[in-house]
C-alpha positions in Angstrom: 20.9 -0.8 22.5 21.2 -4.0 21.1 23.7 -4.6 18.2 21.9 -4.0 15.1 22.3 -7.5 12.4 24.1 -6.6 9.0 21.2 -4.5 7.3 20.9 -4.0 3.6 19.2 -0.9 3.5 15.7 -1.7 1.5 12.7 -3.1 1.9 10.0 -4.1 -0.3 5.9 -2.6 -0.1 3.9 -4.4 -2.5 0.1 -3.7 -1.5 -4.0 -4.1 -3.1 -3.0 -7.8 -4.6 -6.9 -8.8 -5.0 -7.2 -12.4 -6.6 -10.2 -13.5 -8.1 -10.5 -17.7 -7.9 -13.2 -16.5 -10.7 -11.5 -14.6 -13.2 -11.7 -16.0 -16.9 -9.0 -15.5 -19.8 -11.1 -13.6 -22.4 -14.6 -13.6 -20.5 -15.9 -10.2 -21.1 -14.9 -6.9 -18.7 -18.6 -6.4 -18.6 -19.3 -9.1 -16.7 -16.4 -8.6 -14.3 -14.4 -10.8 -16.2 -16.2 -14.2 -14.7 -18.2 -14.8 -17.8 -17.6 -15.8 -21.4 -19.3 -14.0 -24.0 -22.0 -15.2 -25.6 -21.6 -13.8 -28.7 -19.2 -11.7 -31.2 -16.4 -13.0 -29.1 -14.0 -12.0 -32.0 -14.9 -8.3 -32.0 -15.3 -7.9 -28.4 -11.9 -9.0 -28.5 -10.5 -6.7 -31.2 -12.0 -3.7 -29.5 -10.5 -4.9 -26.0 -13.7 -5.5 -24.2 -12.7 -9.2 -23.1 -10.2 -10.4 -20.0 -6.2 -10.3 -20.6 -4.4 -13.9 -20.1 -2.2 -11.9 -17.2 -5.0 -9.6 -16.1 -6.7 -6.4 -17.4 -5.8 -2.6 -17.0 -8.3 -0.5 -16.5 -11.3 -2.9 -16.8 -12.5 -2.6 -13.0 -11.7 -6.5 -13.1 -10.0 -8.0 -10.3 -6.4 -10.1 -10.4 -6.3 -13.2 -11.8 -4.1 -15.1 -9.4 -1.3 -16.2 -11.9 -0.4 -13.1 -12.0 0.1 -12.4 -8.6 1.6 -15.9 -7.9 4.1 -14.5 -10.8 4.9 -11.4 -9.9 5.4 -12.5 -6.4 7.9 -15.3 -7.5 9.6 -12.5 -9.7 9.8 -9.6 -7.0 11.4 -13.0 -4.8 13.6 -13.9 -7.6 15.3 -10.5 -8.0 15.5 -9.1 -4.3 14.8 -11.7 -1.3 19.1 -11.4 -0.5 19.0 -8.0 -0.6 16.1 -6.6 1.5 15.2 -6.9 4.8 11.3 -6.5 5.4 8.3 -6.5 3.6 5.7 -4.3 4.1 2.1 -6.0 2.9 -0.5 -3.4 3.4 -3.6 -5.3 2.8 -6.8 -6.0 0.2 -6.2 -9.1 -0.6 -9.2 -11.0 -1.5 -11.1 -9.5 -4.8 -14.1 -6.7 -4.2 -17.6 -7.7 -4.1 -18.6 -6.2 -7.4 -20.3 -9.5 -9.2 -24.1 -10.2 -7.5 -23.9 -13.4 -9.0 -21.0 -14.6 -7.1 -20.9 -13.1 -3.6 -18.3 -13.5 -1.3 -18.3 -15.0 1.8 -15.5 -14.9 5.1 -14.7 -18.5 4.0 -13.3 -17.7 0.6 -12.1 -14.2 1.6 -10.0 -16.2 4.7 -9.0 -18.7 1.8 -7.6 -16.0 -0.4 -5.2 -14.2 2.2 -4.1 -17.5 3.0 -3.0 -18.0 -0.1 -1.4 -14.8 -0.5 0.5 -15.7 2.6 1.6 -18.7 2.2 3.0 -17.5 -1.9 5.1 -14.9 -0.3 6.5 -17.2 2.6 7.0 -19.4 -0.1 8.5 -17.0 -2.9 11.0 -15.9 0.3 12.1 -18.4 1.9 16.0 -18.3 2.7 17.5 -20.6 4.9 20.0 -18.6 6.3 17.6 -16.0 7.7 13.8 -15.2 7.8 12.8 -11.9 6.1 10.5 -10.2 8.5 7.0 -10.0 6.7 4.6 -7.1 8.0 1.0 -7.7 6.9 -1.9 -4.8 7.5 -5.9 -5.8 7.5 -7.7 -3.9 4.3 -10.8 -3.0 3.8 -11.7 -6.0 1.5 -9.9 -8.4 3.9 -13.1 -8.3 6.0 -16.1 -9.8 5.8 -18.4 -7.4 5.0 -16.3 -5.3 2.8 -15.2 -2.4 5.4 -16.6 -2.9 8.6 -14.5 -4.5 10.8 -16.5 -5.1 14.1 -16.3 -9.0 14.5 -14.0 -10.1 17.0 -14.1 -13.7 15.4 -12.1 -12.0 12.2 -9.6 -11.0 14.3 -9.1 -13.9 15.9 -9.3 -15.6 12.3 -6.5 -13.7 10.9 -4.3 -13.6 14.3 -3.9 -18.1 13.8 -2.9 -17.2 10.2 -0.5 -15.1 10.7 1.0 -16.4 14.0 3.8 -16.9 12.8 4.4 -13.4 11.0 3.3 -10.9 13.9 6.3 -11.3 17.2 4.8 -13.2 20.0 4.6 -10.4 22.4 2.4 -9.0 20.0 -0.1 -11.3 18.9 -2.5 -10.6 22.0 -2.9 -7.0 21.0 -3.4 -7.8 17.4 -6.0 -10.5 18.8 -7.8 -7.5 20.5 -7.0 -4.7 17.7 -5.8 -5.7 14.5 -2.5 -3.7 14.8 1.0 -4.4 16.3 4.5 -3.5 16.4 7.5 -5.2 15.0 11.2 -4.2 15.5 13.5 -4.6 12.7 16.8 -5.3 14.4 17.6 -2.0 17.0 16.4 1.0 15.9 13.9 0.9 13.0 10.3 -0.2 14.1 7.6 -0.8 12.4 3.9 0.1 13.3 1.0 -2.1 11.7 -2.1 0.0 12.2 -5.6 -0.9 11.6 -6.9 2.0 10.1 -10.3 0.8 9.6 -11.0 2.0 13.2 -10.2 5.3 11.6 -12.2 4.8 8.0 -15.5 6.9 7.3 -16.4 3.7 5.7 -16.8 1.1 8.5 -20.3 2.2 10.2 -18.8 -0.3 12.9 -17.3 2.7 14.5 -18.0 6.4 14.8 -15.0 8.2 15.2 -12.5 8.9 17.6 -13.6 11.6 20.2 -15.5 9.3 22.4 -13.6 6.1 24.1 -13.8 3.2 21.3 -11.9 1.1 19.0 -10.4 4.6 17.1 -9.2 6.3 20.3 -8.0 3.2 21.7 -6.0 2.7 19.3 -4.6 6.3 18.8 -3.6 5.5 22.3 -1.4 2.5 22.0 0.3 4.6 18.7 1.1 7.2 21.2 2.6 5.4 23.6 4.4 2.9 20.7 5.8 6.2 19.7 6.9 7.5 22.9 8.9 4.3 23.6 10.5 4.8 20.0 11.5 8.2 21.0 13.4 7.0 24.4 15.1 3.8 22.2 16.3 5.9 19.9 14.3 4.4 17.2 12.6 5.2 13.5 9.4 4.3 12.7 7.4 3.7 9.5 3.9 4.3 10.2 1.8 1.5 7.7 -1.7 0.9 7.0 -4.2 0.0 4.2 -6.4 3.2 4.5 -4.0 6.1 3.9 -5.5 9.3 6.0 -7.0 11.8 4.3 -10.5 13.7 4.1 -11.8 11.4 1.9 -11.2 8.5 3.9 -10.5 9.3 7.9 -13.5 10.3 10.3 -12.5 13.9 10.9 -11.9 13.5 14.5 -9.0 10.7 13.3 -7.4 12.4 10.8 -7.1 15.5 12.8 -5.9 13.2 15.9 -3.4 11.4 13.0 -2.2 15.3 12.0 -1.8 15.7 15.7 0.1 12.7 16.3 2.6 12.7 13.4 3.6 16.4 13.8 4.1 15.6 17.6 6.5 12.7 16.6 8.5 13.8 13.3 11.2 13.7 14.8 10.5 9.8 14.8 8.4 8.9 12.3 10.2 7.9 9.2 7.4 7.6 7.1 3.7 6.6 6.2 3.1 4.1 3.9 -0.3 3.0 2.7 -2.2 1.5 0.0 -6.3 1.8 -1.0 -6.3 4.5 -3.4 -4.5 2.3 -6.6 -3.0 5.7 -7.3 0.8 6.1 -7.0 1.1 9.6 -5.1 1.7 11.3 -1.7 -0.6 13.2 -0.4 0.3 16.8 2.1 -2.1 16.9 5.4 -1.9 19.8 7.2 -4.6 21.0 10.4 -6.4 22.9 8.1 -6.8 19.5 5.9 -9.5 18.3 7.7 -11.5 21.2 6.9 -11.1 20.6 3.1 -14.6 19.2 1.5 -13.7 21.0 -2.6 -15.5 18.9 -4.8 -12.5 19.1 -6.8 -11.1 15.8 -8.9 -8.8 13.8 -7.2 -6.0 14.8 -9.2 -6.9 18.4 -9.3 -7.0 18.0 -5.3 -3.7 16.7 -5.2 -2.4 19.8 -7.0 -4.2 22.4 -4.9 -2.7 20.6 -1.9 1.2 20.8 -3.5 0.8 24.4 -4.4 -0.6 25.3 -0.7 2.3 23.2 0.9 3.4 25.2 3.7 5.9 22.9 4.9 6.7 23.5 8.7 3.5 21.1 10.2 3.0 19.1 6.9 2.6 15.4 7.6 3.7 13.3 4.1 1.6 10.6 3.3 2.8 7.5 0.7 -0.2 6.1 -1.3 1.8 3.1 -3.4 0.5 1.4 -6.0 -1.1 -1.9 -6.4 0.1 -5.0 -8.1 -3.9 -5.5 -9.1 -3.8 -4.0 -12.4 -6.1 -1.2 -11.9 -3.4 0.7 -13.8 -0.4 -1.7 -14.5 1.4 -3.5 -11.8 4.0 -2.4 -9.7 5.8 -2.4 -6.4 8.3 -0.8 -4.7 11.5 -1.3 -3.2 12.6 1.3 -0.4 15.5 2.4 0.9 16.8 3.7 4.0 20.2 4.8 5.8 21.2 1.2 7.3 24.4 2.5 9.6 23.8 2.5 13.2 26.5 4.9 13.6 24.7 7.6 11.5 22.6 10.3 13.2 20.5 9.4 10.4 19.8 5.9 10.8 16.6 4.5 9.7 15.8 7.6 8.0 14.0 6.8 4.4 16.2 7.7 1.6 15.1 6.7 -1.9 12.8 4.0 -3.3 12.9 2.8 -6.8 9.0 1.8 -8.8 8.9 -1.3 -10.8 5.9 -1.8 -13.3 5.2 -4.4 -16.0 2.9 -3.7 -19.1 0.6 -6.0 -19.0 -1.3 -5.4 -22.5 1.9 -5.3 -23.8 2.3 -9.2 -22.8 -1.4 -10.3 -23.1 -1.0 -9.2 -26.9 1.7 -11.7 -27.8 1.2 -15.2 -29.4 0.4 -17.3 -26.7 0.6 -15.2 -23.6 0.7 -18.3 -21.2 4.4 -18.7 -22.2 5.6 -15.2 -22.2 5.3 -14.4 -18.0 5.0 -10.6 -17.7 8.7 -8.6 -17.2 8.7 -6.1 -14.8 11.1 -2.7 -15.6 12.2 0.1 -13.6 9.1 2.5 -14.1 11.5 5.7 -12.0 13.5 6.4 -9.3 13.0 9.3 -6.7 16.5 10.7 -6.8 16.8 10.8 -11.1 13.1 11.4 -11.8 12.2 13.8 -9.2 15.7 15.1 -8.4 15.4 14.3 -4.9 18.4 13.8 -2.4 16.6 12.0 0.6 12.8 11.7 1.3 12.3 13.4 4.1 8.8 15.6 4.6 11.2 18.8 3.6 12.1 17.3 0.1 8.6 16.2 -0.4 7.3 19.9 0.1 9.9 20.8 -2.0 8.9 18.3 -4.7 5.7 19.5 -4.1 6.1 23.0 -4.9 8.3 22.6 -7.9 5.5 20.7 -9.4 3.6 23.4 -9.4 5.3 26.6 -10.1 4.7 28.9 -13.3 7.5 27.4 -15.4 8.0 25.3 -18.3 10.1 23.2 -16.2 7.7 22.6 -13.9 4.6 21.4 -16.1 7.3 18.8 -17.5 7.7 17.4 -14.4 3.8 17.4 -13.3 3.1 15.8 -16.1 5.5 13.2 -15.6 4.5 12.9 -12.1 1.0 12.3 -13.6 2.3 9.5 -16.0 3.3 7.8 -13.0 0.4 7.9 -11.1 -1.4 6.3 -13.6 1.5 3.7 -14.2 2.1 4.8 -17.4 -0.8 3.6 -18.9 -2.2 7.0 -20.3 -5.6 6.8 -18.4 
């Protein structure tokens, strides 16, 4: 095995930035934060019905570009010399929610390029190049959710040509997925989960020959290669595997492959859902169609977790202020001599309380500061982030005890990033 350069044992996960160039400070929430109030401006502001300078948590509006620029700079200032790579799991363009300002392919590509350039600029270092690993989100294509045009992949492959390894560009141009080696022994598979997404009617599942089944053949080959190379693999993508997002045939295949290579896979990391949580997927998950609320469904998953064949899928909260903007610093074992080299050990989550900064006098003079929301070892008592440890947490949160109820309340507060939603 080649010599691995010195590693810090940390990496950044950012997701779902959704910048909106049409966002206006003090525009009405009702207009998607796009248009100013025609009357009763002061009353609407007092009642929280107008857009905040730094963004509008829980409003449904997308993010002002100033928030994304500031957040990326803030993260880079504190972390660019302490991390080994960045996973960036898609959805950089705004949602298509305003019929008066419809999205275009040109705008979507421009917003993706703006975020890409900002990340590269912020994390630039003369001494080394930090691998930046992007994935395609369902709002990074036009029309949203629907990926069938090779032109979109060609445009993104040209845009990301200096991020994707040269030997993977042809694969990305054809399918929208690729692999990255972080030194020797740590590998990232950047998946194109739009081929598994049941809202993408350009594909029809994974049983028949087509983009979905071809993608899984590639995943299996990559994991088999990693096993031969004794490498740990992080599986990343935008839309996470779940009964509510994947075609049944694709979810079934994902769970099967993940269990077959659980000795190789260090973690499954996604975005899209906009809530901080993890899912416990088991073969029976494919048939789960209960009409519970999302949080109730999670609790049911946790209560029924078995552990021996559980696939733990992680969903990071977005920089977009659906709730409060957040990001994660993940930690892994960086010692090549350790049998646990590359395994995921901990993450620390940071967030900014936007409402606090929006309400300050002249908020433009007071950019949001991110603080630690929680760390998995201190908040959840986890010694590592193995599947077994997540199943143990799931059980501890759903037992019938006072301690369990308190832990569950803490988890839900974190799920909604301290908005009390």
